[in-house]
SERO-4910 file (N, C-alpha, C, O; in steps of 0.05 Angstrom, whole numbers):
BEGIN
 pado doro    nc1    nc2    nc3   cac1   cac2   cac3    cc1    cc2    cc3    oc1    oc2    oc3
  Unk    A     42   -926    424     48   -902    410     40   -901    380     27   -883    369
  Unk    A     48   -924    367     41   -924    337     11   -924    332      2   -911    313
  Unk    A     -2   -936    347    -26   -936    344    -43   -905    343    -61   -896    329
  Unk    A    -30   -895    365    -45   -870    370    -39   -848    344    -56   -833    336
  Unk    A    -16   -849    335     -4   -834    312    -22   -845    288    -33   -829    273
  Unk    A    -25   -869    284    -42   -880    260    -69   -867    261    -80   -857    241
  Unk    A    -82   -866    288   -105   -861    291   -111   -828    285   -132   -820    276
  Unk    A    -86   -812    294    -91   -786    289    -88   -777    258   -102   -760    247
  Unk    A    -71   -791    247    -66   -786    215    -91   -791    207   -101   -773    195
  Unk    A   -106   -812    210   -130   -820    198   -151   -798    201   -163   -789    182
  Unk    A   -154   -790    230   -174   -771    234   -169   -744    223   -190   -730    221
  Unk    A   -146   -734    215   -140   -710    202   -143   -716    176   -152   -697    162
  Unk    A   -137   -740    162   -146   -741    135   -179   -745    131   -189   -735    112
  Unk    A   -191   -757    146   -219   -754    145   -233   -729    150   -254   -725    138
  Unk    A   -223   -711    168   -231   -686    173   -224   -667    147   -240   -651    137
  Unk    A   -199   -673    138   -188   -657    116   -207   -662     90   -216   -643     77
  Unk    A   -213   -686     84   -232   -690     61   -255   -677     58   -264   -670     36
  Unk    A   -270   -673     86   -297   -656     90   -293   -634     80   -310   -626     64
  Unk    A   -271   -618     85   -266   -588     79   -255   -585     53   -245   -564     46
  Unk    A   -255   -603     41   -235   -598     14   -251   -582     -9   -273   -590    -16
  Unk    A   -243   -563    -19   -255   -546    -40   -254   -562    -66   -237   -580    -67
  Unk    A   -267   -559    -84   -265   -570   -115   -253   -552   -132   -261   -529   -134
  Unk    A   -235   -562   -143   -221   -543   -166   -216   -562   -187   -219   -586   -183
  Unk    A   -209   -551   -208   -202   -565   -234   -221   -566   -254   -232   -545   -261
  Unk    A   -230   -592   -267   -248   -591   -292   -272   -595   -274   -277   -610   -255
  Unk    A   -289   -575   -290   -317   -573   -286   -332   -588   -310   -327   -585   -334
  Unk    A   -349   -603   -300   -369   -617   -320   -398   -607   -313   -407   -610   -290
  Unk    A   -412   -595   -330   -435   -586   -326   -456   -590   -342   -448   -591   -366
  Unk    A   -483   -595   -341   -505   -598   -358   -527   -584   -352   -541   -589   -333
  Unk    A   -533   -564   -370   -558   -548   -362   -573   -556   -387   -563   -563   -407
  Unk    A   -604   -552   -382   -625   -554   -405   -634   -529   -409   -641   -513   -391
  Unk    A   -634   -525   -438   -645   -499   -451   -664   -508   -469   -662   -530   -479
  Unk    A   -683   -493   -474   -707   -496   -495   -697   -482   -516   -686   -460   -514
  Unk    A   -702   -499   -542   -691   -487   -572   -714   -501   -587   -715   -525   -590
  Unk    A   -734   -482   -595   -755   -498   -610   -769   -516   -596   -777   -512   -573
  Unk    A   -774   -541   -610   -790   -564   -601   -771   -581   -580   -780   -594   -561
  Unk    A   -744   -579   -586   -723   -601   -573   -714   -588   -545   -719   -564   -538
  Unk    A   -701   -608   -530   -691   -599   -509   -662   -601   -512   -652   -623   -513
  Unk    A   -647   -576   -513   -614   -582   -515   -603   -578   -485   -615   -566   -467
  Unk    A   -576   -593   -484   -568   -587   -458   -538   -577   -464   -526   -587   -484
  Unk    A   -526   -558   -450   -501   -550   -449   -484   -569   -435   -488   -576   -412
  Unk    A   -463   -579   -450   -445   -598   -443   -416   -584   -441   -407   -568   -458
  Unk    A   -403   -591   -420   -375   -582   -417   -359   -607   -408   -366   -619   -388
  Unk    A   -339   -614   -422   -327   -638   -419   -304   -639   -440   -301   -620   -455
  Unk    A   -288   -661   -443   -267   -666   -456   -274   -680   -481   -289   -699   -478
  Unk    A   -266   -675   -505   -274   -686   -528   -249   -701   -543   -228   -690   -544
  Unk    A   -252   -726   -553   -236   -741   -568   -248   -755   -592   -269   -767   -589
  Unk    A   -237   -754   -614   -249   -770   -642   -220   -787   -646   -197   -778   -645
  Unk    A   -227   -815   -650   -203   -828   -657   -219   -852   -676   -241   -860   -668
  Unk    A   -208   -862   -699   -216   -883   -714   -246   -883   -719   -258   -905   -718
  Unk    A   -260   -861   -724   -285   -856   -733   -306   -855   -711   -330   -855   -715
  Unk    A   -294   -855   -685   -315   -854   -665   -300   -833   -641   -277   -833   -634
  Unk    A   -327   -813   -631   -322   -790   -619   -335   -797   -590   -355   -811   -586
  Unk    A   -319   -783   -571   -333   -784   -540   -326   -756   -528   -306   -743   -530
  Unk    A   -348   -751   -515   -348   -735   -493   -348   -739   -468   -366   -752   -458
  Unk    A   -327   -730   -452   -324   -744   -422   -320   -720   -406   -304   -702   -410
  Unk    A   -342   -723   -379   -337   -703   -364   -338   -717   -335   -339   -742   -334
  Unk    A   -338   -703   -316   -332   -713   -286   -351   -734   -280   -343   -754   -268
  Unk    A   -381   -733   -287   -399   -752   -285   -414   -764   -303   -436   -774   -299
  Unk    A   -402   -763   -325   -413   -772   -348   -394   -779   -372   -371   -771   -372
  Unk    A   -403   -794   -393   -386   -803   -414   -410   -807   -439   -428   -824   -434
  Unk    A   -412   -794   -462   -424   -795   -481   -413   -803   -507   -390   -795   -511
  Unk    A   -425   -818   -529   -413   -817   -546   -426   -801   -563   -449   -791   -557
  Unk    A   -410   -795   -589   -420   -772   -604   -427   -781   -629   -413   -798   -642
  Unk    A   -454   -769   -640   -463   -777   -670   -447   -763   -686   -437   -742   -679
  Unk    A   -444   -773   -706   -431   -758   -729   -447   -741   -747   -461   -754   -763
  Unk    A   -448   -714   -748   -461   -697   -765   -444   -677   -774   -420   -681   -772
  Unk    A   -455   -651   -787   -441   -633   -794   -426   -615   -772   -403   -605   -774
  Unk    A   -444   -611   -750   -429   -601   -727   -407   -618   -716   -387   -605   -708
  Unk    A   -405   -644   -713   -386   -660   -705   -363   -655   -721   -343   -646   -711
  Unk    A   -364   -660   -747   -343   -651   -766   -328   -628   -762   -303   -628   -763
  Unk    A   -344   -604   -758   -331   -578   -750   -313   -576   -725   -292   -564   -722
  Unk    A   -328   -593   -707   -317   -589   -679   -285   -611   -687   -263   -601   -683
  Unk    A   -286   -631   -695   -268   -644   -701   -245   -628   -712   -224   -635   -701
  Unk    A   -242   -609   -732   -230   -598   -745   -219   -574   -723   -195   -569   -722
  Unk    A   -237   -562   -707   -225   -550   -686   -210   -557   -668   -192   -543   -659
  Unk    A   -217   -582   -658   -204   -599   -642   -176   -606   -646   -157   -602   -631
  Unk    A   -175   -616   -670   -148   -625   -682   -127   -605   -684   -104   -611   -682
  Unk    A   -135   -580   -688   -120   -557   -690   -106   -553   -661    -83   -544   -660
  Unk    A   -118   -560   -638   -112   -560   -615    -99   -581   -601    -87   -576   -581
  Unk    A   -102   -608   -613    -87   -628   -599    -57   -631   -606    -46   -623   -626
  Unk    A    -45   -644   -584    -16   -642   -587    -10   -671   -595     13   -677   -604
  Unk    A    -27   -689   -594    -23   -718   -608    -51   -726   -616    -70   -712   -611
  Unk    A    -54   -750   -629    -78   -760   -634    -94   -765   -611   -118   -761   -615
  Unk    A    -86   -774   -588   -101   -787   -566   -104   -766   -542   -111   -772   -520
  Unk    A    -98   -739   -550   -104   -714   -529   -130   -704   -529   -141   -694   -548
  Unk    A   -140   -709   -504   -166   -697   -505   -171   -672   -497   -161   -663   -477
  Unk    A   -191   -654   -514   -188   -627   -510   -215   -619   -500   -237   -629   -508
  Unk    A   -212   -599   -479   -237   -587   -468   -255   -570   -486   -246   -550   -498
  Unk    A   -281   -578   -487   -300   -564   -505   -330   -560   -485   -336   -572   -465
  Unk    A   -343   -539   -498   -370   -535   -487   -386   -533   -513   -382   -517   -531
  Unk    A   -402   -550   -512   -427   -553   -535   -453   -553   -529   -458   -555   -506
  Unk    A   -469   -550   -544   -496   -552   -537   -508   -579   -556   -504   -581   -580
  Unk    A   -520   -595   -543   -529   -618   -559   -556   -632   -545   -564   -624   -524
  Unk    A   -568   -651   -558   -589   -671   -554   -576   -694   -545   -556   -702   -557
  Unk    A   -586   -707   -522   -576   -726   -513   -601   -750   -515   -623   -745   -507
  Unk    A   -594   -773   -527   -611   -797   -533   -598   -822   -524   -574   -823   -521
  Unk    A   -617   -844   -518   -604   -866   -511   -593   -883   -538   -601   -877   -561
  Unk    A   -576   -900   -533   -565   -913   -554   -586   -929   -571   -604   -941   -559
  Unk    A   -583   -930   -594   -598   -946   -611   -596   -977   -606   -575   -990   -606
  Unk    A   -624   -988   -603   -627  -1019   -594   -607  -1033   -608   -598  -1023   -630
  Unk    A   -597  -1057   -597   -579  -1076   -612   -551  -1064   -617   -535  -1078   -629
  Unk    A   -545  -1042   -610   -516  -1030   -610   -500  -1034   -589   -512  -1033   -567
  Unk    A   -474  -1038   -588   -459  -1041   -571   -442  -1018   -566   -419  -1021   -558
  Unk    A   -453   -995   -569   -440   -967   -566   -442   -959   -538   -447   -975   -520
  Unk    A   -436   -929   -532   -443   -917   -506   -473   -920   -504   -489   -923   -522
  Unk    A   -478   -919   -476   -504   -919   -467   -523   -895   -477   -547   -898   -484
  Unk    A   -510   -869   -478   -521   -844   -488   -507   -833   -509   -482   -837   -508
  Unk    A   -516   -821   -527   -510   -813   -549   -515   -780   -552   -537   -771   -545
  Unk    A   -497   -763   -561   -502   -734   -558   -501   -731   -587   -485   -744   -601
  Unk    A   -520   -712   -599   -521   -700   -627   -514   -669   -624   -528   -653   -612
  Unk    A   -490   -663   -636   -482   -635   -625   -496   -618   -644   -495   -622   -668
  Unk    A   -509   -598   -632   -525   -575   -646   -513   -550   -649   -519   -534   -667
  Unk    A   -491   -545   -628   -479   -516   -629   -456   -521   -617   -455   -537   -598
  Unk    A   -430   -507   -626   -406   -507   -613   -399   -481   -599   -392   -460   -611
  Unk    A   -401   -482   -573   -396   -454   -556   -367   -449   -556   -359   -427   -564
  Unk    A   -352   -466   -549   -323   -460   -543   -306   -484   -543   -313   -506   -534
  Unk    A   -280   -479   -556   -259   -506   -557   -236   -490   -539   -228   -468   -545
  Unk    A   -229   -503   -520   -205   -493   -503   -181   -509   -510   -183   -530   -523
  Unk    A   -157   -498   -501   -132   -515   -505   -129   -539   -483   -138   -535   -460
  Unk    A   -119   -558   -488   -114   -578   -466   -101   -573   -442    -85   -554   -443
  Unk    A   -105   -585   -420    -95   -576   -397    -74   -593   -390    -75   -617   -397
  Unk    A    -52   -583   -374    -35   -601   -365    -11   -610   -385     -7   -597   -406
  Unk    A      3   -631   -379     27   -636   -397     13   -654   -417    -10   -663   -413
  Unk    A     27   -659   -439     18   -679   -461     19   -706   -450     35   -711   -432
  Unk    A      5   -724   -459      6   -750   -452     30   -765   -452     47   -759   -468
  Unk    A     33   -785   -435     61   -801   -440     55   -822   -456     34   -836   -454
  Unk    A     77   -826   -475     76   -847   -494     93   -871   -487    117   -869   -480
  Unk    A     79   -895   -489     98   -918   -478     95   -936   -506     74   -940   -518
  Unk    A    122   -946   -514    127   -958   -537    135   -983   -524    148   -986   -504
  Unk    A    125  -1003   -545    134  -1034   -534    160  -1040   -555    163  -1027   -576
  Unk    A    175  -1059   -546    194  -1066   -562    187  -1086   -585    166  -1098   -583
  Unk    A    204  -1092   -606    190  -1109   -626    211  -1136   -624    206  -1156   -638
***
């Protein structure tokens, strides 16, 4: 009897997964032409800590090159962060390039060309864990 119940639960779970609708974070990349360079619209979560920036989406993670637009984004994001490690949803346009040879950073680097939108963080604030001294 237990085997039948387990088999039934597994079958329902398997069928339920196929009919699942996707909600939540959307990460998109679309290519647009701007002069001679190819820019992508990137939607993901941005974090800048200790001089390094990252944009992370559902299927990608890019390091962020520091430029004037990145500094502007850092200022906009910092006003919405609940703490320094809070990732903030953003939509930007940028140019994606492979990492420079000989460097141990992200595989791909995005150079931000335009900030489309900076959203408020979703969900609850991150949980802080402190160690005893």
